[in-house]
Backbone as XML, in Angstrom:
<?xml version="1.0"?>
<chain id="A" units="angstrom">
  <residue number="1" name="MET">
    <atom name="N" x="-130.383" y="-66.961" z="-50.074"/>
    <atom name="CA" x="-130.323" y="-66.789" z="-51.510"/>
    <atom name="C" x="-129.577" y="-65.500" z="-51.817"/>
  </residue>
  <residue number="2" name="ASN">
    <atom name="N" x="-128.777" y="-65.538" z="-52.834"/>
    <atom name="CA" x="-128.003" y="-64.390" z="-53.273"/>
    <atom name="C" x="-128.937" y="-63.264" z="-53.717"/>
  </residue>
  <residue number="3" name="GLN">
    <atom name="N" x="-128.562" y="-62.022" z="-53.439"/>
    <atom name="CA" x="-129.408" y="-60.881" z="-53.792"/>
    <atom name="C" x="-129.552" y="-60.740" z="-55.307"/>
  </residue>
  <residue number="4" name="THR">
    <atom name="N" x="-128.516" y="-61.034" z="-56.054"/>
    <atom name="CA" x="-128.584" y="-60.963" z="-57.518"/>
    <atom name="C" x="-129.587" y="-61.970" z="-58.061"/>
  </residue>
  <residue number="5" name="VAL">
    <atom name="N" x="-129.591" y="-63.161" z="-57.506"/>
    <atom name="CA" x="-130.548" y="-64.188" z="-57.925"/>
    <atom name="C" x="-131.964" y="-63.736" z="-57.608"/>
  </residue>
  <residue number="6" name="SER">
    <atom name="N" x="-132.175" y="-63.110" z="-56.459"/>
    <atom name="CA" x="-133.493" y="-62.614" z="-56.087"/>
    <atom name="C" x="-133.986" y="-61.565" z="-57.069"/>
  </residue>
  <residue number="7" name="VAL">
    <atom name="N" x="-133.117" y="-60.659" z="-57.469"/>
    <atom name="CA" x="-133.493" y="-59.613" z="-58.419"/>
    <atom name="C" x="-133.890" y="-60.229" z="-59.751"/>
  </residue>
  <residue number="8" name="TRP">
    <atom name="N" x="-133.106" y="-61.194" z="-60.233"/>
    <atom name="CA" x="-133.427" y="-61.820" z="-61.515"/>
    <atom name="C" x="-134.704" y="-62.649" z="-61.437"/>
  </residue>
  <residue number="9" name="LEU">
    <atom name="N" x="-134.971" y="-63.256" z="-60.293"/>
    <atom name="CA" x="-136.229" y="-63.990" z="-60.117"/>
    <atom name="C" x="-137.427" y="-63.045" z="-60.188"/>
  </residue>
  <residue number="10" name="VAL">
    <atom name="N" x="-137.317" y="-61.884" z="-59.583"/>
    <atom name="CA" x="-138.407" y="-60.908" z="-59.624"/>
    <atom name="C" x="-138.606" y="-60.398" z="-61.052"/>
  </residue>
  <residue number="11" name="ILE">
    <atom name="N" x="-137.529" y="-60.126" z="-61.754"/>
    <atom name="CA" x="-137.646" y="-59.650" z="-63.139"/>
    <atom name="C" x="-138.270" y="-60.725" z="-64.026"/>
  </residue>
  <residue number="12" name="LEU">
    <atom name="N" x="-137.863" y="-61.971" z="-63.868"/>
    <atom name="CA" x="-138.435" y="-63.068" z="-64.637"/>
    <atom name="C" x="-139.919" y="-63.255" z="-64.310"/>
  </residue>
  <residue number="13" name="ALA">
    <atom name="N" x="-140.263" y="-63.190" z="-63.034"/>
    <atom name="CA" x="-141.669" y="-63.301" z="-62.637"/>
    <atom name="C" x="-142.495" y="-62.157" z="-63.230"/>
  </residue>
  <residue number="14" name="ALA">
    <atom name="N" x="-141.943" y="-60.955" z="-63.240"/>
    <atom name="CA" x="-142.653" y="-59.816" z="-63.814"/>
    <atom name="C" x="-142.838" y="-59.988" z="-65.319"/>
  </residue>
  <residue number="15" name="LEU">
    <atom name="N" x="-141.827" y="-60.477" z="-66.008"/>
    <atom name="CA" x="-141.924" y="-60.685" z="-67.452"/>
    <atom name="C" x="-142.997" y="-61.722" z="-67.776"/>
  </residue>
  <residue number="16" name="LEU">
    <atom name="N" x="-142.995" y="-62.812" z="-67.060"/>
    <atom name="CA" x="-143.998" y="-63.855" z="-67.303"/>
    <atom name="C" x="-145.401" y="-63.384" z="-66.942"/>
  </residue>
  <residue number="17" name="ALA">
    <atom name="N" x="-145.537" y="-62.734" z="-65.793"/>
    <atom name="CA" x="-146.858" y="-62.284" z="-65.347"/>
    <atom name="C" x="-147.412" y="-61.171" z="-66.222"/>
  </residue>
  <residue number="18" name="ALA">
    <atom name="N" x="-146.557" y="-60.322" z="-66.753"/>
    <atom name="CA" x="-147.023" y="-59.219" z="-67.596"/>
    <atom name="C" x="-147.567" y="-59.724" z="-68.924"/>
  </residue>
  <residue number="19" name="ASN">
    <atom name="N" x="-147.041" y="-60.822" z="-69.424"/>
    <atom name="CA" x="-147.485" y="-61.348" z="-70.709"/>
    <atom name="C" x="-148.583" y="-62.403" z="-70.578"/>
  </residue>
  <residue number="20" name="LEU">
    <atom name="N" x="-148.797" y="-62.908" z="-69.396"/>
    <atom name="CA" x="-149.780" y="-63.973" z="-69.184"/>
    <atom name="C" x="-151.200" y="-63.581" z="-69.608"/>
  </residue>
  <residue number="21" name="PRO">
    <atom name="N" x="-151.697" y="-62.390" z="-69.324"/>
    <atom name="CA" x="-153.063" y="-62.064" z="-69.764"/>
    <atom name="C" x="-153.247" y="-62.067" z="-71.280"/>
  </residue>
  <residue number="22" name="PHE">
    <atom name="N" x="-152.179" y="-61.883" z="-72.024"/>
    <atom name="CA" x="-152.293" y="-61.774" z="-73.471"/>
    <atom name="C" x="-152.096" y="-63.088" z="-74.212"/>
  </residue>
  <residue number="23" name="VAL">
    <atom name="N" x="-151.533" y="-64.086" z="-73.567"/>
    <atom name="CA" x="-151.232" y="-65.329" z="-74.274"/>
    <atom name="C" x="-152.193" y="-66.464" z="-73.944"/>
  </residue>
  <residue number="24" name="ASN">
    <atom name="N" x="-153.164" y="-66.246" z="-73.067"/>
    <atom name="CA" x="-154.134" y="-67.298" z="-72.796"/>
    <atom name="C" x="-155.547" y="-66.726" z="-72.797"/>
  </residue>
  <residue number="25" name="HIS">
    <atom name="N" x="-156.523" y="-67.627" z="-72.869"/>
    <atom name="CA" x="-157.930" y="-67.211" z="-72.920"/>
    <atom name="C" x="-158.651" y="-67.447" z="-71.603"/>
  </residue>
  <residue number="26" name="ARG">
    <atom name="N" x="-157.936" y="-67.823" z="-70.580"/>
    <atom name="CA" x="-158.553" y="-68.084" z="-69.281"/>
    <atom name="C" x="-158.438" y="-66.851" z="-68.393"/>
  </residue>
  <residue number="27" name="LEU">
    <atom name="N" x="-159.406" y="-66.696" z="-67.524"/>
    <atom name="CA" x="-159.390" y="-65.595" z="-66.577"/>
    <atom name="C" x="-158.404" y="-65.915" z="-65.463"/>
  </residue>
  <residue number="28" name="LEU">
    <atom name="N" x="-157.448" y="-65.060" z="-65.234"/>
    <atom name="CA" x="-156.374" y="-65.255" z="-64.249"/>
    <atom name="C" x="-155.598" y="-66.542" z="-64.505"/>
  </residue>
  <residue number="29" name="ALA">
    <atom name="N" x="-155.591" y="-66.975" z="-65.746"/>
    <atom name="CA" x="-154.849" y="-68.144" z="-66.223"/>
    <atom name="C" x="-155.378" y="-69.471" z="-65.684"/>
  </residue>
  <residue number="30" name="VAL">
    <atom name="N" x="-156.488" y="-69.479" z="-64.946"/>
    <atom name="CA" x="-157.013" y="-70.737" z="-64.424"/>
    <atom name="C" x="-158.509" y="-70.920" z="-64.667"/>
  </residue>
  <residue number="31" name="ILE">
    <atom name="N" x="-159.298" y="-69.857" z="-64.703"/>
    <atom name="CA" x="-160.753" y="-69.952" z="-64.809"/>
    <atom name="C" x="-161.154" y="-69.901" z="-66.284"/>
  </residue>
  <residue number="32" name="PRO">
    <atom name="N" x="-161.844" y="-70.921" z="-66.789"/>
    <atom name="CA" x="-162.265" y="-70.897" z="-68.191"/>
    <atom name="C" x="-163.184" y="-69.707" z="-68.468"/>
  </residue>
  <residue number="33" name="PHE">
    <atom name="N" x="-162.960" y="-69.063" z="-69.593"/>
    <atom name="CA" x="-163.729" y="-67.884" z="-69.992"/>
    <atom name="C" x="-164.526" y="-68.266" z="-71.223"/>
  </residue>
  <residue number="34" name="ALA">
    <atom name="N" x="-165.844" y="-68.012" z="-71.226"/>
    <atom name="CA" x="-166.722" y="-68.489" z="-72.296"/>
    <atom name="C" x="-166.373" y="-67.901" z="-73.663"/>
  </residue>
  <residue number="35" name="ALA">
    <atom name="N" x="-166.150" y="-66.608" z="-73.722"/>
    <atom name="CA" x="-165.894" y="-65.949" z="-75.006"/>
    <atom name="C" x="-164.463" y="-65.419" z="-75.041"/>
  </residue>
  <residue number="36" name="GLU">
    <atom name="N" x="-164.120" y="-64.793" z="-76.137"/>
    <atom name="CA" x="-162.807" y="-64.128" z="-76.259"/>
    <atom name="C" x="-162.738" y="-62.996" z="-75.237"/>
  </residue>
  <residue number="37" name="LYS">
    <atom name="N" x="-161.659" y="-62.960" z="-74.478"/>
    <atom name="CA" x="-161.507" y="-61.896" z="-73.482"/>
    <atom name="C" x="-161.281" y="-60.570" z="-74.195"/>
  </residue>
  <residue number="38" name="ALA">
    <atom name="N" x="-162.000" y="-59.551" z="-73.757"/>
    <atom name="CA" x="-161.822" y="-58.213" z="-74.311"/>
    <atom name="C" x="-160.636" y="-57.532" z="-73.619"/>
  </residue>
  <residue number="39" name="LEU">
    <atom name="N" x="-160.185" y="-56.447" z="-74.207"/>
    <atom name="CA" x="-159.030" y="-55.729" z="-73.669"/>
    <atom name="C" x="-159.232" y="-55.270" z="-72.218"/>
  </residue>
  <residue number="40" name="PRO">
    <atom name="N" x="-160.424" y="-54.764" z="-71.819"/>
    <atom name="CA" x="-160.574" y="-54.373" z="-70.404"/>
    <atom name="C" x="-160.328" y="-55.522" z="-69.418"/>
  </residue>
  <residue number="41" name="TRP">
    <atom name="N" x="-160.757" y="-56.742" z="-69.766"/>
    <atom name="CA" x="-160.483" y="-57.892" z="-68.903"/>
    <atom name="C" x="-158.993" y="-58.150" z="-68.802"/>
  </residue>
  <residue number="42" name="ARG">
    <atom name="N" x="-158.319" y="-58.031" z="-69.927"/>
    <atom name="CA" x="-156.879" y="-58.275" z="-69.935"/>
    <atom name="C" x="-156.143" y="-57.213" z="-69.112"/>
  </residue>
  <residue number="43" name="LEU">
    <atom name="N" x="-156.606" y="-55.976" z="-69.169"/>
    <atom name="CA" x="-155.972" y="-54.918" z="-68.377"/>
    <atom name="C" x="-156.219" y="-55.109" z="-66.885"/>
  </residue>
  <residue number="44" name="LEU">
    <atom name="N" x="-157.415" y="-55.570" z="-66.521"/>
    <atom name="CA" x="-157.674" y="-55.876" z="-65.107"/>
    <atom name="C" x="-156.780" y="-57.014" z="-64.619"/>
  </residue>
  <residue number="45" name="GLU">
    <atom name="N" x="-156.617" y="-58.024" z="-65.468"/>
    <atom name="CA" x="-155.701" y="-59.110" z="-65.120"/>
    <atom name="C" x="-154.276" y="-58.596" z="-64.977"/>
  </residue>
  <residue number="46" name="LEU">
    <atom name="N" x="-153.886" y="-57.692" z="-65.857"/>
    <atom name="CA" x="-152.547" y="-57.111" z="-65.796"/>
    <atom name="C" x="-152.340" y="-56.396" z="-64.460"/>
  </residue>
  <residue number="47" name="LEU">
    <atom name="N" x="-153.340" y="-55.659" z="-64.022"/>
    <atom name="CA" x="-153.268" y="-54.968" z="-62.732"/>
    <atom name="C" x="-153.178" y="-55.968" z="-61.578"/>
  </residue>
  <residue number="48" name="PHE">
    <atom name="N" x="-153.961" y="-57.047" z="-61.661"/>
    <atom name="CA" x="-153.914" y="-58.084" z="-60.631"/>
    <atom name="C" x="-152.529" y="-58.723" z="-60.561"/>
  </residue>
  <residue number="49" name="PHE">
    <atom name="N" x="-151.976" y="-59.069" z="-61.730"/>
    <atom name="CA" x="-150.660" y="-59.708" z="-61.753"/>
    <atom name="C" x="-149.556" y="-58.753" z="-61.314"/>
  </residue>
  <residue number="50" name="TYR">
    <atom name="N" x="-149.738" y="-57.453" z="-61.561"/>
    <atom name="CA" x="-148.781" y="-56.465" z="-61.047"/>
    <atom name="C" x="-148.749" y="-56.520" z="-59.518"/>
  </residue>
  <residue number="51" name="GLY">
    <atom name="N" x="-149.923" y="-56.568" z="-58.910"/>
    <atom name="CA" x="-149.983" y="-56.680" z="-57.457"/>
    <atom name="C" x="-149.384" y="-57.973" z="-56.948"/>
  </residue>
  <residue number="52" name="LEU">
    <atom name="N" x="-149.646" y="-59.057" z="-57.658"/>
    <atom name="CA" x="-149.109" y="-60.362" z="-57.265"/>
    <atom name="C" x="-147.579" y="-60.371" z="-57.321"/>
  </residue>
  <residue number="53" name="VAL">
    <atom name="N" x="-147.020" y="-59.829" z="-58.387"/>
    <atom name="CA" x="-145.557" y="-59.752" z="-58.499"/>
    <atom name="C" x="-145.009" y="-58.798" z="-57.437"/>
  </residue>
  <residue number="54" name="GLY">
    <atom name="N" x="-145.739" y="-57.736" z="-57.134"/>
    <atom name="CA" x="-145.310" y="-56.815" z="-56.082"/>
    <atom name="C" x="-145.229" y="-57.496" z="-54.722"/>
  </residue>
  <residue number="55" name="VAL">
    <atom name="N" x="-146.215" y="-58.318" z="-54.426"/>
    <atom name="CA" x="-146.193" y="-59.067" z="-53.160"/>
    <atom name="C" x="-145.026" y="-60.053" z="-53.150"/>
  </residue>
  <residue number="56" name="PHE">
    <atom name="N" x="-144.786" y="-60.713" z="-54.285"/>
    <atom name="CA" x="-143.648" y="-61.634" z="-54.398"/>
    <atom name="C" x="-142.329" y="-60.887" z="-54.185"/>
  </residue>
  <residue number="57" name="ALA">
    <atom name="N" x="-142.187" y="-59.729" z="-54.825"/>
    <atom name="CA" x="-140.954" y="-58.943" z="-54.692"/>
    <atom name="C" x="-140.782" y="-58.447" z="-53.257"/>
  </residue>
  <residue number="58" name="TRP">
    <atom name="N" x="-141.874" y="-58.020" z="-52.642"/>
    <atom name="CA" x="-141.801" y="-57.562" z="-51.256"/>
    <atom name="C" x="-141.366" y="-58.715" z="-50.340"/>
  </residue>
  <residue number="59" name="GLY">
    <atom name="N" x="-141.887" y="-59.912" z="-50.600"/>
    <atom name="CA" x="-141.483" y="-61.079" z="-49.812"/>
    <atom name="C" x="-140.007" y="-61.402" z="-49.984"/>
  </residue>
  <residue number="60" name="MET">
    <atom name="N" x="-139.517" y="-61.281" z="-51.217"/>
    <atom name="CA" x="-138.089" y="-61.513" z="-51.455"/>
    <atom name="C" x="-137.244" y="-60.468" z="-50.737"/>
  </residue>
  <residue number="61" name="GLU">
    <atom name="N" x="-137.704" y="-59.217" z="-50.759"/>
    <atom name="CA" x="-136.964" y="-58.157" z="-50.073"/>
    <atom name="C" x="-137.000" y="-58.363" z="-48.563"/>
  </residue>
  <residue number="62" name="GLN">
    <atom name="N" x="-138.145" y="-58.792" z="-48.065"/>
    <atom name="CA" x="-138.294" y="-59.041" z="-46.628"/>
    <atom name="C" x="-137.393" y="-60.185" z="-46.179"/>
  </residue>
  <residue number="63" name="SER">
    <atom name="N" x="-137.230" y="-61.211" z="-47.022"/>
    <atom name="CA" x="-136.375" y="-62.338" z="-46.639"/>
    <atom name="C" x="-134.896" y="-61.952" z="-46.669"/>
  </residue>
  <residue number="64" name="ALA">
    <atom name="N" x="-134.548" y="-60.935" z="-47.450"/>
    <atom name="CA" x="-133.153" y="-60.492" z="-47.520"/>
    <atom name="C" x="-132.804" y="-59.523" z="-46.399"/>
  </residue>
  <residue number="65" name="GLY">
    <atom name="N" x="-133.800" y="-58.951" z="-45.779"/>
    <atom name="CA" x="-133.569" y="-57.962" z="-44.721"/>
    <atom name="C" x="-134.830" y="-57.156" z="-44.518"/>
  </residue>
  <residue number="66" name="GLN">
    <atom name="N" x="-134.684" y="-55.943" z="-44.049"/>
    <atom name="CA" x="-135.844" y="-55.098" z="-43.803"/>
    <atom name="C" x="-136.301" y="-54.451" z="-45.108"/>
  </residue>
  <residue number="67" name="ALA">
    <atom name="N" x="-137.601" y="-54.569" z="-45.398"/>
    <atom name="CA" x="-138.158" y="-53.967" z="-46.605"/>
    <atom name="C" x="-138.278" y="-52.458" z="-46.402"/>
  </residue>
  <residue number="68" name="ALA">
    <atom name="N" x="-137.816" y="-51.702" z="-47.392"/>
    <atom name="CA" x="-137.847" y="-50.241" z="-47.304"/>
    <atom name="C" x="-139.241" y="-49.726" z="-47.653"/>
  </residue>
  <residue number="69" name="PRO">
    <atom name="N" x="-139.725" y="-48.703" z="-46.958"/>
    <atom name="CA" x="-141.022" y="-48.115" z="-47.308"/>
    <atom name="C" x="-140.921" y="-47.390" z="-48.653"/>
  </residue>
  <residue number="70" name="GLN">
    <atom name="N" x="-142.006" y="-47.446" z="-49.429"/>
    <atom name="CA" x="-142.010" y="-46.853" z="-50.767"/>
    <atom name="C" x="-143.137" y="-45.837" z="-50.880"/>
  </residue>
  <residue number="71" name="GLY">
    <atom name="N" x="-142.913" y="-44.823" z="-51.691"/>
    <atom name="CA" x="-143.930" y="-43.817" z="-51.965"/>
    <atom name="C" x="-144.637" y="-44.102" z="-53.287"/>
  </residue>
  <residue number="72" name="TRP">
    <atom name="N" x="-145.549" y="-43.219" z="-53.670"/>
    <atom name="CA" x="-146.322" y="-43.422" z="-54.889"/>
    <atom name="C" x="-145.437" y="-43.416" z="-56.130"/>
  </residue>
  <residue number="73" name="GLU">
    <atom name="N" x="-144.322" y="-42.706" z="-56.072"/>
    <atom name="CA" x="-143.426" y="-42.632" z="-57.225"/>
    <atom name="C" x="-142.877" y="-44.010" z="-57.591"/>
  </residue>
  <residue number="74" name="PHE">
    <atom name="N" x="-142.554" y="-44.787" z="-56.568"/>
    <atom name="CA" x="-142.042" y="-46.141" z="-56.786"/>
    <atom name="C" x="-143.077" y="-46.992" z="-57.503"/>
  </residue>
  <residue number="75" name="TYR">
    <atom name="N" x="-144.330" y="-46.942" z="-57.064"/>
    <atom name="CA" x="-145.378" y="-47.759" z="-57.664"/>
    <atom name="C" x="-145.713" y="-47.288" z="-59.080"/>
  </residue>
  <residue number="76" name="ALA">
    <atom name="N" x="-145.681" y="-45.988" z="-59.317"/>
    <atom name="CA" x="-145.923" y="-45.474" z="-60.671"/>
    <atom name="C" x="-144.818" y="-45.935" z="-61.616"/>
  </residue>
  <residue number="77" name="THR">
    <atom name="N" x="-143.592" y="-45.882" z="-61.162"/>
    <atom name="CA" x="-142.461" y="-46.299" z="-61.993"/>
    <atom name="C" x="-142.485" y="-47.797" z="-62.264"/>
  </residue>
  <residue number="78" name="THR">
    <atom name="N" x="-142.729" y="-48.591" z="-61.240"/>
    <atom name="CA" x="-142.735" y="-50.039" z="-61.439"/>
    <atom name="C" x="-143.927" y="-50.479" z="-62.285"/>
  </residue>
  <residue number="79" name="PHE">
    <atom name="N" x="-145.058" y="-49.782" z="-62.194"/>
    <atom name="CA" x="-146.196" y="-50.132" z="-63.045"/>
    <atom name="C" x="-145.888" y="-49.810" z="-64.507"/>
  </residue>
  <residue number="80" name="CYS">
    <atom name="N" x="-145.221" y="-48.697" z="-64.757"/>
    <atom name="CA" x="-144.812" y="-48.376" z="-66.129"/>
    <atom name="C" x="-143.824" y="-49.413" z="-66.656"/>
  </residue>
  <residue number="81" name="LEU">
    <atom name="N" x="-142.915" y="-49.875" z="-65.814"/>
    <atom name="CA" x="-141.995" y="-50.937" z="-66.209"/>
    <atom name="C" x="-142.757" y="-52.224" z="-66.508"/>
  </residue>
  <residue number="82" name="PHE">
    <atom name="N" x="-143.760" y="-52.522" z="-65.695"/>
    <atom name="CA" x="-144.580" y="-53.711" z="-65.901"/>
    <atom name="C" x="-145.327" y="-53.618" z="-67.231"/>
  </residue>
  <residue number="83" name="LEU">
    <atom name="N" x="-145.848" y="-52.439" z="-67.562"/>
    <atom name="CA" x="-146.506" y="-52.239" z="-68.857"/>
    <atom name="C" x="-145.528" y="-52.433" z="-70.007"/>
  </residue>
  <residue number="84" name="THR">
    <atom name="N" x="-144.314" y="-51.965" z="-69.833"/>
    <atom name="CA" x="-143.288" y="-52.148" z="-70.864"/>
    <atom name="C" x="-142.974" y="-53.632" z="-71.059"/>
  </residue>
  <residue number="85" name="LEU">
    <atom name="N" x="-142.919" y="-54.373" z="-69.967"/>
    <atom name="CA" x="-142.667" y="-55.817" z="-70.071"/>
    <atom name="C" x="-143.834" y="-56.545" z="-70.731"/>
  </residue>
  <residue number="86" name="ALA">
    <atom name="N" x="-145.043" y="-55.969" z="-70.679"/>
    <atom name="CA" x="-146.221" y="-56.595" z="-71.279"/>
    <atom name="C" x="-146.322" y="-56.350" z="-72.773"/>
  </residue>
  <residue number="87" name="PHE">
    <atom name="N" x="-145.464" y="-55.520" z="-73.332"/>
    <atom name="CA" x="-145.560" y="-55.165" z="-74.741"/>
    <atom name="C" x="-145.459" y="-56.364" z="-75.695"/>
  </residue>
  <residue number="88" name="PRO">
    <atom name="N" x="-144.554" y="-57.321" z="-75.487"/>
    <atom name="CA" x="-144.514" y="-58.466" z="-76.411"/>
    <atom name="C" x="-145.835" y="-59.250" z="-76.447"/>
  </residue>
  <residue number="89" name="GLY">
    <atom name="N" x="-146.472" y="-59.431" z="-75.307"/>
    <atom name="CA" x="-147.759" y="-60.133" z="-75.279"/>
    <atom name="C" x="-148.846" y="-59.344" z="-75.974"/>
  </residue>
  <residue number="90" name="PHE">
    <atom name="N" x="-148.845" y="-58.021" z="-75.808"/>
    <atom name="CA" x="-149.812" y="-57.167" z="-76.481"/>
    <atom name="C" x="-149.636" y="-57.243" z="-77.994"/>
  </residue>
  <residue number="91" name="VAL">
    <atom name="N" x="-148.399" y="-57.192" z="-78.445"/>
    <atom name="CA" x="-148.116" y="-57.288" z="-79.878"/>
    <atom name="C" x="-148.591" y="-58.634" z="-80.408"/>
  </residue>
  <residue number="92" name="TYR">
    <atom name="N" x="-148.309" y="-59.699" z="-79.681"/>
    <atom name="CA" x="-148.729" y="-61.032" z="-80.107"/>
    <atom name="C" x="-150.248" y="-61.118" z="-80.227"/>
  </residue>
  <residue number="93" name="ARG">
    <atom name="N" x="-150.976" y="-60.580" z="-79.250"/>
    <atom name="CA" x="-152.427" y="-60.705" z="-79.228"/>
    <atom name="C" x="-153.113" y="-59.778" z="-80.224"/>
  </residue>
  <residue number="94" name="TYR">
    <atom name="N" x="-152.688" y="-58.529" z="-80.326"/>
    <atom name="CA" x="-153.463" y="-57.540" z="-81.072"/>
    <atom name="C" x="-152.826" y="-57.040" z="-82.365"/>
  </residue>
  <residue number="95" name="LEU">
    <atom name="N" x="-151.540" y="-57.176" z="-82.537"/>
    <atom name="CA" x="-150.909" y="-56.603" z="-83.709"/>
    <atom name="C" x="-150.456" y="-57.638" z="-84.739"/>
  </residue>
  <residue number="96" name="LEU">
    <atom name="N" x="-150.216" y="-58.862" z="-84.327"/>
    <atom name="CA" x="-149.829" y="-59.901" z="-85.285"/>
    <atom name="C" x="-151.072" y="-60.566" z="-85.857"/>
  </residue>
  <residue number="97" name="LYS">
    <atom name="N" x="-151.017" y="-60.926" z="-87.106"/>
    <atom name="CA" x="-152.129" y="-61.641" z="-87.732"/>
    <atom name="C" x="-151.974" y="-63.121" z="-87.420"/>
  </residue>
  <residue number="98" name="HIS">
    <atom name="N" x="-153.065" y="-63.728" z="-86.981"/>
    <atom name="CA" x="-153.060" y="-65.151" z="-86.647"/>
    <atom name="C" x="-153.862" y="-65.902" z="-87.701"/>
  </residue>
  <residue number="99" name="ARG">
    <atom name="N" x="-153.366" y="-67.060" z="-88.081"/>
    <atom name="CA" x="-154.119" y="-67.897" z="-89.025"/>
    <atom name="C" x="-155.262" y="-68.561" z="-88.281"/>
  </residue>
  <residue number="100" name="ARG">
    <atom name="N" x="-156.433" y="-68.519" z="-88.883"/>
    <atom name="CA" x="-157.608" y="-69.157" z="-88.283"/>
    <atom name="C" x="-157.975" y="-70.391" z="-89.118"/>
  </residue>
  <residue number="101" name="GLY">
    <atom name="N" x="-157.864" y="-71.565" z="-88.515"/>
    <atom name="CA" x="-158.286" y="-72.796" z="-89.160"/>
    <atom name="C" x="-157.440" y="-73.221" z="-90.351"/>
  </residue>
  <residue number="102" name="ALA">
    <atom name="N" x="-156.187" y="-72.843" z="-90.373"/>
    <atom name="CA" x="-155.343" y="-73.201" z="-91.522"/>
    <atom name="C" x="-154.630" y="-74.505" z="-91.298"/>
  </residue>
</chain>
């Protein structure tokens, strides 16, 4: 697979995974949740999906060649990028007014 395609696949996966906790009411997008998920649950899911996308990206890098070792700075930067990608889902869930029963 082309390296450019791999990069875009990782970015697309990160965009989808970052917004997934905010656009559904299920835990980890598969387990039914009895009540409305509170923000702490959504943030824990966000952290889980960050790790999942990280493993996916590491696998893509490993398939392209040798994966480079990373320090804490890399993870801090990529987590901030992941939070930035989650902003549209956060706005949709908490800042937009939704019609109830209309």
